[in-house]
MITI-290719 format. One record per residue: residue number from 1; residue in one letter; x, y, z of N, C-alpha, C, O in turn. Coordinates in Angstrom, 3 decimals. Atoms other than C-alpha are relative to their C-alpha. Layout:
<rs>
(r NUM,A,(X,Y,Z),(X,Y,Z),(X,Y,Z),(X,Y,Z))
...
</rs>
This chain:
<rs>
(r 1,X,(0.875,-0.446,-1.038),(100.320,67.582,31.304),(0.936,0.598,1.112),(0.593,1.582,1.768))
(r 2,X,(-0.952,-0.519,-1.231),(103.314,68.105,33.813),(0.485,1.380,-0.144),(0.697,2.185,0.762))
(r 3,X,(-0.571,-1.428,0.268),(104.544,71.104,31.898),(-1.013,1.080,0.444),(-0.619,2.210,0.735))
(r 4,X,(1.015,-1.024,-0.432),(101.267,72.876,32.824),(-0.185,0.016,1.439),(-0.799,0.989,1.878))
(r 5,X,(0.245,0.136,-1.313),(101.250,71.858,36.423),(0.581,1.187,0.721),(-0.182,1.874,1.400))
(r 6,X,(-0.723,-1.224,-0.592),(103.802,74.570,37.657),(-0.855,1.242,-0.268),(-1.162,1.970,0.675))
(r 7,X,(0.815,-1.157,0.291),(101.774,77.213,35.964),(-1.296,0.073,0.519),(-1.856,1.159,0.669))
(r 8,X,(1.468,0.021,-0.660),(98.454,76.130,37.448),(0.223,0.128,1.488),(-0.614,0.757,2.134))
(r 9,X,(-0.237,-0.058,-1.533),(99.934,75.798,41.065),(0.608,1.221,0.401),(0.286,1.646,1.511))
(r 10,X,(-0.657,-1.187,-0.412),(102.038,78.877,41.178),(-0.829,0.982,0.554),(-0.624,1.365,1.706))
(r 11,X,(0.893,-1.018,-0.506),(99.275,81.396,41.464),(-0.585,-0.293,1.563),(-0.648,0.563,2.445))
(r 12,X,(0.574,0.436,-1.286),(97.753,79.422,44.428),(1.105,0.185,1.203),(0.840,0.690,2.294))
(r 13,X,(-1.239,-0.122,-0.988),(101.230,79.289,46.270),(0.196,1.563,0.268),(0.358,1.964,1.421))
(r 14,X,(-0.364,-1.325,-0.226),(101.773,83.046,45.682),(-1.168,0.625,0.840),(-0.874,1.401,1.750))
(r 15,X,(0.989,-0.501,-0.811),(98.290,83.868,47.068),(0.142,-0.411,1.642),(-0.082,0.372,2.565))
(r 16,X,(-0.204,0.563,-1.265),(98.999,81.690,50.097),(1.035,0.744,0.711),(0.741,1.172,1.827))
(r 17,X,(-1.090,-0.691,-0.490),(102.343,83.357,50.805),(-0.305,1.401,0.259),(0.161,1.968,1.248))
(r 18,X,(0.476,-1.342,-0.321),(100.750,86.730,50.488),(-0.999,0.094,1.312),(-0.960,1.037,2.102))
(r 19,X,(0.643,0.027,-1.203),(98.218,85.688,53.113),(0.859,-0.170,1.132),(0.563,0.462,2.146))
(r 20,X,(-0.822,0.421,-1.229),(100.824,84.419,55.485),(0.804,1.303,0.301),(1.118,1.534,1.468))
(r 21,X,(-0.734,-1.218,-0.364),(102.708,87.802,55.154),(-0.938,0.930,0.639),(-0.460,1.738,1.435))
(r 22,X,(0.878,-0.994,-0.670),(99.540,89.738,56.220),(-0.417,-0.530,1.385),(-0.906,0.242,2.209))
(r 23,X,(0.586,0.445,-1.204),(98.729,87.399,59.088),(0.842,0.565,1.223),(0.246,0.826,2.268))
(r 24,X,(-0.623,-0.561,-1.199),(101.555,88.720,61.406),(-0.663,1.427,0.492),(-0.874,1.722,1.669))
(r 25,X,(0.627,-1.293,-0.338),(99.994,92.229,61.137),(-1.230,-0.014,0.579),(-1.541,0.839,1.411))
(r 26,X,(1.354,0.283,-0.573),(96.614,90.990,61.918),(0.152,-0.695,1.418),(-0.656,-0.443,2.311))
(r 27,X,(-0.280,0.462,-1.293),(98.026,89.016,64.801),(0.354,0.911,0.973),(-0.165,0.896,2.089))
(r 28,X,(-0.346,-1.050,-0.903),(99.780,91.965,66.256),(-1.229,0.907,0.315),(-1.407,1.235,1.488))
(r 29,X,(1.095,-0.834,-0.338),(96.625,94.119,65.973),(-1.012,-0.682,0.966),(-1.575,-0.021,1.839))
(r 30,X,(0.838,0.706,-0.889),(94.551,91.380,67.658),(0.576,-0.048,1.425),(-0.179,0.115,2.384))
(r 31,X,(-0.541,0.095,-1.377),(97.003,91.015,70.631),(-0.046,1.422,0.426),(-0.423,1.599,1.584))
(r 32,X,(-0.002,-1.433,-0.483),(97.261,94.909,70.847),(-1.482,0.379,0.530),(-1.634,0.966,1.602))
(r 33,X,(1.173,-0.230,-0.454),(93.523,95.137,70.998),(-0.587,-0.644,1.396),(-1.379,-0.133,2.187))
(r 34,X,(0.235,0.847,-1.181),(93.305,92.440,73.622),(0.760,0.649,1.156),(0.105,0.866,2.175))
(r 35,X,(-0.546,-0.834,-1.035),(95.751,94.222,75.799),(-0.562,1.352,0.315),(-0.667,1.735,1.481))
(r 36,X,(0.718,-1.239,-0.268),(94.135,97.486,75.432),(-1.338,-0.165,0.714),(-1.657,0.623,1.604))
(r 37,X,(1.178,0.418,-0.592),(90.817,95.877,76.360),(0.176,-0.419,1.572),(-0.593,-0.029,2.452))
(r 38,X,(-0.282,0.317,-1.346),(92.393,94.296,79.497),(0.408,1.152,0.917),(-0.019,1.278,2.064))
(r 39,X,(-0.396,-1.264,-0.722),(94.006,97.492,80.578),(-1.178,1.018,0.275),(-1.240,1.684,1.308))
(r 40,X,(1.307,-0.983,-0.262),(90.718,99.543,80.230),(-0.929,-0.685,1.132),(-1.475,0.001,1.995))
(r 41,X,(0.753,0.711,-0.927),(88.901,96.775,82.222),(0.693,0.267,1.404),(0.015,0.618,2.370))
(r 42,X,(-0.831,-0.151,-1.212),(91.658,97.033,84.908),(-0.167,1.404,0.627),(-0.162,1.606,1.842))
(r 43,X,(0.151,-1.564,-0.403),(91.197,100.921,85.016),(-1.416,0.051,0.590),(-1.592,0.463,1.736))
(r 44,X,(1.299,-0.137,-0.345),(87.499,100.704,85.191),(-0.432,-0.684,1.353),(-1.333,-0.220,2.052))
(r 45,X,(0.174,0.745,-1.177),(87.593,98.154,88.036),(0.510,0.745,1.197),(0.080,0.431,2.307))
(r 46,X,(-0.604,-0.958,-1.117),(89.557,100.782,90.222),(-1.019,1.094,0.313),(-0.895,1.735,1.357))
(r 47,X,(0.952,-1.059,-0.255),(86.627,103.174,89.977),(-0.940,-0.420,1.040),(-1.223,-1.608,1.193))
(r 48,X,(0.866,0.197,-1.001),(84.271,103.598,92.822),(-1.380,-0.060,-0.676),(-1.507,0.231,-1.866))
(r 49,X,(1.306,0.152,0.491),(80.493,102.984,92.473),(-0.588,1.432,-0.631),(-1.180,1.438,-1.711))
(r 50,X,(0.361,-1.162,0.542),(79.738,106.630,91.977),(0.631,0.365,-1.360),(-0.042,0.883,-2.250))
(r 51,X,(-0.705,-0.436,1.283),(82.251,107.175,89.211),(-0.569,-1.003,-1.090),(-0.728,-0.566,-2.230))
(r 52,X,(0.548,0.871,0.972),(80.856,104.139,87.398),(-1.350,0.411,-0.353),(-1.701,0.375,-1.532))
(r 53,X,(1.220,-0.540,0.364),(77.351,105.551,87.776),(-0.001,1.314,-0.858),(-0.859,1.550,-1.708))
(r 54,X,(-0.137,-1.288,0.863),(78.474,108.936,86.342),(0.382,-0.247,-1.394),(0.195,0.648,-2.219))
(r 55,X,(-0.248,0.288,1.321),(79.655,107.205,83.255),(-1.160,-0.935,-0.613),(-1.213,-1.225,-1.808))
(r 56,X,(1.157,0.678,0.612),(76.471,105.185,82.942),(0.164,-1.582,-0.007),(-0.467,-2.277,-0.804))
(r 57,X,(-0.252,1.523,-0.037),(77.685,101.605,83.814),(-0.036,-0.558,1.412),(0.327,0.160,2.343))
(r 58,X,(-0.082,0.634,-1.311),(77.320,99.190,86.743),(1.316,-0.782,-0.107),(1.932,-0.982,-1.154))
(r 59,X,(-1.281,0.843,-0.101),(80.272,97.139,88.002),(-0.054,-1.214,-0.823),(0.987,-1.628,-1.334))
(r 60,X,(0.229,1.116,0.523),(78.736,94.123,86.456),(0.157,0.188,-1.623),(0.264,-0.804,-2.344))
(r 61,X,(0.091,-0.243,1.349),(78.808,95.779,82.995),(1.293,0.483,-0.572),(1.393,0.850,-1.742))
(r 62,X,(-1.382,-0.508,0.446),(82.509,96.761,82.866),(0.563,-0.623,-1.158),(1.037,0.060,-2.065))
(r 63,X,(-0.579,0.775,1.140),(83.634,94.115,80.535),(-0.784,0.156,-1.232),(-0.168,0.362,-2.278))
(r 64,X,(1.007,-0.206,1.114),(80.575,94.406,78.181),(0.277,1.509,-0.438),(0.299,1.671,-1.658))
(r 65,X,(-0.125,-1.280,0.230),(81.158,98.142,78.171),(1.299,0.311,-0.862),(1.318,1.054,-1.844))
(r 66,X,(-1.332,-0.228,0.576),(84.842,98.007,77.249),(-0.205,-0.716,-1.425),(0.335,-0.109,-2.351))
(r 67,X,(0.104,0.543,1.239),(83.897,95.647,74.264),(-1.067,0.595,-0.902),(-1.155,0.238,-2.077))
(r 68,X,(0.894,-0.847,0.691),(81.136,97.980,73.199),(-1.419,-0.650,-0.014),(-2.189,-0.429,-0.949))
(r 69,X,(1.415,0.744,-0.107),(77.997,95.853,74.250),(-0.910,0.676,0.888),(-1.943,0.079,1.193))
(r 70,X,(0.832,-0.619,-0.855),(76.482,98.354,76.479),(-0.353,1.284,-0.743),(0.511,2.108,-1.042))
(r 71,X,(0.531,-1.165,0.714),(74.273,100.953,74.724),(0.315,1.426,0.574),(0.267,1.589,1.793))
(r 72,X,(-0.359,-1.418,-0.438),(75.185,104.566,75.118),(-1.247,0.843,0.107),(-1.412,1.759,-0.699))
(r 73,X,(1.296,-0.725,-0.012),(71.759,105.884,76.175),(0.209,1.355,0.585),(1.044,1.500,1.477))
(r 74,X,(-0.049,-1.386,-0.407),(71.270,109.689,76.695),(1.287,0.716,-0.238),(1.494,1.722,0.441))
(r 75,X,(-1.045,-0.700,0.245),(74.573,110.692,75.267),(0.006,0.630,-1.433),(-0.498,0.011,-2.371))
(r 76,X,(-0.089,-0.708,1.339),(75.135,113.036,72.357),(-1.292,0.590,-0.478),(-1.456,0.899,-1.658))
(r 77,X,(1.094,-0.724,0.363),(71.784,114.513,72.485),(-0.037,1.394,0.702),(0.143,1.555,1.909))
(r 78,X,(-0.231,-1.352,-0.395),(71.712,118.288,72.635),(-1.340,0.583,0.180),(-1.460,1.759,0.525))
</rs>
């Protein structure tokens, strides 16, 4: 039975190590996305009320808009 054990456990170890190799890329993308969102929020907070109204959001909607939770009404209709 012990002769078969390495053959059985090896594929699981290989799959786990492949997942660990992909994790740094996913972590990097998540951090980059977070930093991009924070920069966009900081930029939008510098806008005056008229500029925010022109793009269709209120000051209270800045974070939601950056994360894509504010519907884009009236855009793209010709």
